[in-house]
TORNU-143794 format. One record per residue (C-alpha): residue number from 1; residue in one letter; z, x, y; chain. Coordinates in Angstrom, 1 decimal, padded with zeros to 4 digits. Layout:
// residues N
SITE seq type     pz     px     py mol
SITE NUM    a      Z      X      Y   A
...
END
This chain:
// residues 246
SITE seq type     pz     px     py mol
SITE   1    m  141.4  169.6  138.6   A
SITE   2    t  139.1  167.9  140.7   A
SITE   3    g  135.5  170.1  141.7   A
SITE   4    l  137.1  170.3  145.2   A
SITE   5    a  140.5  170.9  144.2   A
SITE   6    c  139.4  174.0  142.2   A
SITE   7    s  136.8  174.7  145.0   A
SITE   8    i  139.6  175.4  147.1   A
SITE   9    a  142.0  177.2  145.1   A
SITE  10    i  138.7  179.6  144.2   A
SITE  11    l  138.4  179.7  148.2   A
SITE  12    a  141.8  180.8  148.5   A
SITE  13    s  141.8  183.7  146.0   A
SITE  14    l  139.5  186.3  148.3   A
SITE  15    w  141.5  188.4  150.8   A
SITE  16    i  144.3  191.3  140.2   A
SITE  17    p  146.0  190.4  135.0   A
SITE  18    s  147.7  192.6  133.1   A
SITE  19    s  150.0  192.2  130.0   A
SITE  20    t  152.8  193.1  131.8   A
SITE  21    y  153.5  190.9  135.2   A
SITE  22    p  155.9  191.6  138.0   A
SITE  23    s  159.4  190.5  137.2   A
SITE  24    a  162.5  189.5  139.6   A
SITE  25    r  162.1  191.8  142.5   A
SITE  26    v  164.5  194.8  142.6   A
SITE  27    p  167.1  194.7  145.8   A
SITE  28    p  166.6  197.7  148.1   A
SITE  29    s  170.1  198.0  147.8   A
SITE  30    e  169.4  199.3  144.6   A
SITE  31    l  166.6  201.5  145.4   A
SITE  32    n  168.7  204.6  145.7   A
SITE  33    a  169.6  204.5  141.9   A
SITE  34    r  165.9  204.7  140.6   A
SITE  35    t  164.5  207.8  139.7   A
SITE  36    s  161.0  206.6  140.8   A
SITE  37    v  161.3  205.6  144.2   A
SITE  38    q  163.9  207.6  146.1   A
SITE  39    a  164.1  205.8  149.7   A
SITE  40    e  163.6  202.4  151.0   A
SITE  41    p  160.7  202.2  152.9   A
SITE  42    s  159.8  199.8  155.8   A
SITE  43    a  157.5  197.5  155.8   A
SITE  44    e  155.2  199.2  158.7   A
SITE  45    e  155.6  202.4  156.6   A
SITE  46    v  154.1  200.5  153.4   A
SITE  47    v  151.3  198.9  155.3   A
SITE  48    a  150.2  202.2  157.1   A
SITE  49    r  150.2  204.1  153.9   A
SITE  50    y  148.0  201.2  152.8   A
SITE  51    l  145.6  201.3  155.6   A
SITE  52    e  145.6  205.3  155.1   A
SITE  53    a  144.7  205.0  151.5   A
SITE  54    i  141.8  202.4  152.3   A
SITE  55    g  140.3  204.5  155.2   A
SITE  56    g  142.5  204.0  157.9   A
SITE  57    a  143.0  200.8  160.2   A
SITE  58    d  140.5  202.5  162.9   A
SITE  59    a  137.6  202.5  159.9   A
SITE  60    v  138.8  198.9  159.0   A
SITE  61    r  138.3  197.6  162.6   A
SITE  62    a  134.8  199.5  163.1   A
SITE  63    v  133.6  196.9  160.7   A
SITE  64    t  131.9  194.3  162.5   A
SITE  65    s  130.8  192.2  159.2   A
SITE  66    k  131.1  191.8  155.5   A
SITE  67    t  129.2  190.5  153.3   A
SITE  68    v  130.5  190.3  149.2   A
SITE  69    t  128.7  188.9  146.5   A
SITE  70    y  130.8  188.4  143.3   A
SITE  71    w  130.4  186.9  139.8   A
SITE  72    v  133.2  184.1  139.1   A
SITE  73    h  133.9  183.7  135.7   A
SITE  74    m  135.8  180.6  134.9   A
SITE  75    f  137.0  181.0  131.2   A
SITE  76    g  135.2  178.3  129.1   A
SITE  77    r  132.1  178.2  131.5   A
SITE  78    d  129.3  180.5  132.4   A
SITE  79    a  129.9  182.7  135.1   A
SITE  80    y  128.0  182.2  138.7   A
SITE  81    l  127.7  184.3  141.7   A
SITE  82    m  129.2  183.8  144.6   A
SITE  83    e  128.8  185.0  148.4   A
SITE  84    r  131.4  185.6  151.1   A
SITE  85    t  130.7  186.5  154.6   A
SITE  86    w  132.9  187.5  157.6   A
SITE  87    t  131.5  188.3  161.0   A
SITE  88    r  134.2  189.7  163.5   A
SITE  89    p  136.4  188.3  164.6   A
SITE  90    n  137.1  185.5  162.9   A
SITE  91    s  133.8  183.6  161.1   A
SITE  92    m  133.7  182.9  157.2   A
SITE  93    r  131.0  181.3  155.1   A
SITE  94    t  131.5  180.9  151.7   A
SITE  95    g  128.8  179.8  149.0   A
SITE  96    p  126.1  180.3  146.6   A
SITE  97    p  123.8  183.4  147.8   A
SITE  98    g  121.1  181.6  149.9   A
SITE  99    a  122.5  177.9  149.4   A
SITE 100    s  122.2  175.3  152.0   A
SITE 101    a  125.2  174.2  151.1   A
SITE 102    y  128.5  176.2  152.1   A
SITE 103    t  131.8  176.6  153.5   A
SITE 104    l  132.2  177.5  156.9   A
SITE 105    t  135.1  178.8  158.8   A
SITE 106    e  135.3  179.1  162.8   A
SITE 107    g  138.6  179.9  164.3   A
SITE 108    e  140.9  177.7  163.4   A
SITE 109    r  138.4  174.9  161.8   A
SITE 110    s  136.6  174.6  158.3   A
SITE 111    w  133.6  172.4  157.4   A
SITE 112    r  131.7  172.0  154.3   A
SITE 113    v  127.8  172.2  155.3   A
SITE 114    s  125.0  170.7  153.5   A
SITE 115    p  121.7  169.5  154.5   A
SITE 116    e  123.2  165.9  155.0   A
SITE 117    g  125.2  167.7  158.0   A
SITE 118    r  129.0  169.1  158.4   A
SITE 119    q  132.1  167.3  156.8   A
SITE 120    e  135.5  169.0  158.3   A
SITE 121    l  138.4  169.8  155.9   A
SITE 122    p  141.8  168.6  156.4   A
SITE 123    a  143.9  170.9  158.6   A
SITE 124    a  146.2  171.8  155.8   A
SITE 125    v  142.8  173.6  154.3   A
SITE 126    a  141.4  174.6  157.5   A
SITE 127    a  144.8  176.7  158.5   A
SITE 128    s  144.7  177.9  155.1   A
SITE 129    m  141.3  179.6  155.3   A
SITE 130    s  141.5  180.5  159.0   A
SITE 131    k  144.0  183.2  157.8   A
SITE 132    l  141.3  184.4  155.5   A
SITE 133    a  138.5  184.2  158.1   A
SITE 134    d  140.2  187.4  159.7   A
SITE 135    i  137.8  190.4  158.9   A
SITE 136    d  141.2  192.5  159.6   A
SITE 137    g  143.4  190.4  157.6   A
SITE 138    p  147.0  190.4  158.9   A
SITE 139    l  148.4  193.8  158.2   A
SITE 140    v  145.9  195.5  161.2   A
SITE 141    d  147.6  194.5  164.6   A
SITE 142    p  150.0  192.0  163.0   A
SITE 143    a  152.1  191.9  166.3   A
SITE 144    g  149.2  190.8  168.1   A
SITE 145    k  148.6  188.4  165.8   A
SITE 146    g  152.2  186.8  165.8   A
SITE 147    v  152.6  187.8  161.9   A
SITE 148    t  155.7  189.8  160.8   A
SITE 149    l  156.2  191.8  158.3   A
SITE 150    a  159.5  192.5  155.9   A
SITE 151    y  160.5  194.9  153.2   A
SITE 152    s  161.3  192.3  150.4   A
SITE 153    g  162.3  195.2  147.4   A
SITE 154    v  160.4  196.9  144.8   A
SITE 155    v  159.3  195.1  141.3   A
SITE 156    p  158.1  197.0  138.1   A
SITE 157    y  154.7  196.3  137.0   A
SITE 158    d  152.1  197.9  134.8   A
SITE 159    m  153.9  201.3  134.1   A
SITE 160    t  154.7  201.6  137.7   A
SITE 161    e  156.1  200.2  140.8   A
SITE 162    l  155.4  198.1  143.9   A
SITE 163    h  156.8  197.7  147.1   A
SITE 164    q  156.6  193.7  148.0   A
SITE 165    v  156.2  192.9  152.0   A
SITE 166    t  156.6  189.7  152.9   A
SITE 167    v  154.1  188.7  155.7   A
SITE 168    t  154.9  185.9  158.0   A
SITE 169    f  152.1  184.1  160.3   A
SITE 170    p  153.2  182.1  163.0   A
SITE 171    d  153.4  178.9  161.7   A
SITE 172    g  155.7  180.0  158.8   A
SITE 173    v  153.2  180.3  156.0   A
SITE 174    e  154.0  183.0  154.0   A
SITE 175    w  152.1  185.6  151.9   A
SITE 176    e  153.7  187.9  149.4   A
SITE 177    l  151.9  191.5  149.0   A
SITE 178    f  152.8  194.1  147.0   A
SITE 179    f  151.8  197.5  147.2   A
SITE 180    d  151.4  200.3  144.5   A
SITE 181    s  154.2  203.2  144.9   A
SITE 182    r  152.0  205.7  144.1   A
SITE 183    t  148.5  205.2  145.6   A
SITE 184    g  149.4  203.0  148.5   A
SITE 185    f  146.7  200.4  147.2   A
SITE 186    l  147.4  196.4  147.4   A
SITE 187    r  147.6  195.5  143.9   A
SITE 188    k  148.8  191.8  144.0   A
SITE 189    t  149.6  189.1  146.3   A
SITE 190    t  150.7  185.3  146.0   A
SITE 191    r  149.7  182.7  148.4   A
SITE 192    p  150.1  179.0  148.5   A
SITE 193    s  147.2  176.8  147.5   A
SITE 194    f  146.2  173.3  148.1   A
SITE 195    v  145.0  170.8  145.5   A
SITE 196    m  143.6  167.4  146.4   A
SITE 197    l  144.1  164.3  144.5   A
SITE 198    n  143.2  160.8  145.3   A
SITE 199    g  141.9  161.9  148.6   A
SITE 200    q  145.3  163.4  149.3   A
SITE 201    i  145.8  167.2  150.6   A
SITE 202    s  148.8  168.6  149.0   A
SITE 203    r  150.9  171.8  148.1   A
SITE 204    g  149.6  173.4  144.9   A
SITE 205    p  151.1  175.9  142.9   A
SITE 206    d  151.0  179.7  144.0   A
SITE 207    a  148.2  181.3  143.8   A
SITE 208    h  148.7  185.0  142.2   A
SITE 209    a  145.8  187.8  142.8   A
SITE 210    y  145.6  191.1  141.0   A
SITE 211    y  143.5  193.7  142.5   A
SITE 212    y  142.0  196.8  140.8   A
SITE 213    d  138.7  199.5  141.0   A
SITE 214    y  139.4  200.0  145.0   A
SITE 215    r  135.3  202.2  145.8   A
SITE 216    p  134.3  203.0  149.3   A
SITE 217    v  131.9  201.0  150.9   A
SITE 218    g  130.6  202.6  154.1   A
SITE 219    s  134.0  204.3  155.8   A
SITE 220    v  136.6  201.6  153.6   A
SITE 221    l  137.7  201.4  150.1   A
SITE 222    y  137.2  197.5  148.6   A
SITE 223    p  138.7  196.3  145.2   A
SITE 224    h  135.8  195.0  143.3   A
SITE 225    f  137.6  193.8  140.4   A
SITE 226    w  140.3  191.0  140.9   A
SITE 227    v  141.9  188.2  138.6   A
SITE 228    q  143.6  184.8  140.2   A
SITE 229    s  145.9  183.2  138.5   A
SITE 230    t  147.8  179.9  138.9   A
SITE 231    e  149.9  177.2  136.5   A
SITE 232    d  146.9  175.6  135.2   A
SITE 233    h  144.0  178.2  136.0   A
SITE 234    t  142.6  181.8  135.7   A
SITE 235    h  139.6  183.0  137.5   A
SITE 236    l  137.9  186.5  136.9   A
SITE 237    f  135.8  187.7  140.1   A
SITE 238    v  133.5  191.0  139.6   A
SITE 239    v  132.1  192.4  142.5   A
SITE 240    d  128.1  192.7  142.6   A
SITE 241    e  127.6  194.3  145.9   A
SITE 242    i  129.4  194.9  149.3   A
SITE 243    q  127.6  195.1  152.4   A
SITE 244    v  129.3  196.3  155.5   A
SITE 245    r  127.9  197.1  159.4   A
SITE 246    e  129.9  199.1  161.3   A
END
């Protein structure tokens, strides 16, 4: 994978693996036969429980900016430090702390910024980055953003069960989100990724991220450890510091 393709894959990860990966989904019609999950919830109920578990939708909305500094472990290489800053409503900057070269997303457009100037990223990459640049994410006020939620069933995972919710954006892109049936926390996401080959952007393998170690920062709980994997690479992310302004 080229350096740019790898960078795109890493950028798409933020928004965790286990020896036991989720297997085939369990249709909602079979939920009543299960003992650990007794009734089929709606997507809205699953999301509401998640937001309550991390501090509440109002607490999420109260964050005006957020900076996450984190170590990236690419297996076989030395770890390096990265930083991502969100500013309300939809600005996002990603790069090494204090570096003059970074990726910037403002609304629907994204650039690679360096001392030589700005290079606008392809539309497909910008569309993906713009979804990540929303500081609240798609689960806060989804209807107002044109986002639809659908409950897709249950998957067994690591001695528990995860509620699967399909998030569909106005452009038709879908994310699959998986929430812990015990804690309500988001435990896994599956999202499309992009790769660049011979100067052309194309759809790459889905990126799976697994999230752990939720801790409070201000009034909101954030994961402090996650793993992203695709068909051809795996990255470990460990938070060094999270700073929020409310």
